[in-house]
N, C-alpha and C positions, 0 to 999 in steps of 0.2 A: 551602487544599485539602490534605487529608491524603494522602500517598502511602504505600501499604503495600508492604513488601517492599524488598529491596535491588535496585539496578539497576547496581551497580558491579563486577559480576563476570560471568564467562562462565557461561552456564546452558544446559543442553540438557534439554528436556522429554522425558517418556516417549514422547509422540507422535512426536517427531523421531528418537528412538532406534529406534522400531519401523518408521517410514516416513521414511527420510532425505529431507529436502527438497532441491529443486534450488537454492534460494537459499543464499548463502554466510553470511548473517547476517540475523537479524530482531530488531528492537527495537521494543517498544511502550512509549510513555512513561508511560502511566497505565492504571489499571484503568478499565473501561467503566462508570463510575458517577459520581454527583455532578455537579459542574459541567461536566466534560468531556463526559459523556453528554448533558447538557442542551444544550450548545453544538453538538455533532454533530447532535442531533435538530433543533435550530433551523435549521441549514443544510440538512440532508438532506430534511426533511419539511415545513419551513415557509419555505424559500427565504430565510432570514435571512442574507444575505451579509455583514452587519456583523461576524460572528464570524470570517470568513475571515482577515483580517490577523493577529489574535491567535493563531488556531490554526496558521497558517503559521509564525509566529514561534516557537511552541513546537516545531514540527517541525524548523525550521532549527537551533534551539538543541540539540535532541536529536541531530540529525545531526552537529553539530560536536563533541558529547561522545562519541558512540558509533561514529562512522565515521572511520577514519583518512583524512585528506585528502579530506573530502567534496566539496570544490570540483573534484576530478578526476573526479567521476561526472556522467553525464548524468542529469537528473531525469526520471522517467517516472511516470505514474499508472496505476493499475489501470483499464482501460477498462470502460465500460458497453456492453452490447449496444445496437445502434441502436434497438431497440424500447424499452428501458428509458430510453435517452437522450431519446427523443421524449416518453415519459410524464413524466419528471422535469424535462426541459428543460435540464439541465446535469449535469456529472459533478463531484461534490463533491471527489473526489481530484485531478482535473485543476485545479480552482480552487485547491486548496491548493498543488499543485506550482508553478503559475504565480506565486502570491504568494511562494513560498519564494525566488524569484529575487532578491528585494530583498536577501536576505542572502548570495546567491551571484551577484554581478554577472557577467554574461557567460556564465553557465552556461545551456545550452539545456534546454528542456523537450521531450524527445523523445516524439513521439506515433506512433511506427511500429508499435505493437502494437494489435490490435483483438480484440474479443470476437466470435467467429464463431458461437457457440452460445448461444441464449437459455436461461437457467437460471432456475428458480423460486428464490425466496428460500431461503437456507440456514438461516434462523433456527431452525427446528424439526427440522433434520436431525442425525443422528448424525455423528460424525467420518468414519466409513467412507462414509456416504451423501454427505457433503459432497465427499469426494475423488472419488467416482464422478460426482457432479453436474457438477463443473467439468473433468473429464478431457477434454482436447481442445477446451476452450472458447475458447482464445486462439491467435492466429496472428500472426506478424510479417508486416507488409505492406510493409516497407521493405527495399530491397536492402542498405542500409548500416545496420548495427546498432552502436551504441557498444560499446566493449569493456567499460566499467564503467558499470553502471546503478544508480541509487538509486531504488528503486520505492516510491512513496508511496501509502498508503491511509489511510482514516479509522480503521477498526476491524479487528483481526485476532482471530479466534476460534480456529479449529483451525489456521489457516495454509493451508488447502486452496486458497483462491483465489490468494494470492500465490505459492504453490508452483506452481500451474498456469501462472501468468504467467511465473515464472522459468524453467520448463521450456521454454516457447515462446521466451523470449528467448535462452536458451542454445542451443536448436536453431537459432535464427536467427543465431547468431554471437557473442552476448555472452559474455565470459570470466568476468565476475563480476557477480552481482546481490545487492545488499544491500537490505533492506526496512526501512522505518521507518513506523510507524503511530502515530496519536495514542493509541489505546487498545487494550487487550486485553480481549476479552469472555469 
């Protein structure tokens, strides 16, 4: 697999400069293309769970490289709305987070955030429309929120979804939210 671009330095995109995100750091490990895209589609749209261990291993390795002391963070996944969860039957990000525990023994997968607003797919939306679409979509449902959260998702495009999650997590009491995704679209 060819990986284009450097991933060994701090980078702030124009989008983040114009609309500062609530998360403290976000890292995507690959571009959303080739084998990674194929594997994500196999899981998400064809229920091919055989790819989960390998994808989780990549996420865990990425976390160990890009997050200082990743074992000190609670793992959490971007939640699906109940309607989307019924349609798909599973949350691919939660599956990945659960499998990451193999590389972070004893680390909890915290599921205290929920998606309270059903949103249409963001695939064809502009960055501004994406931000608007997910504004207020997440809410913390737990009274106890970990201080440090490593938020897991499969693909990050504009970052609007993980930003909305991070806003809800920080409003609920999280001090630090770092994001790691398999791919950047």
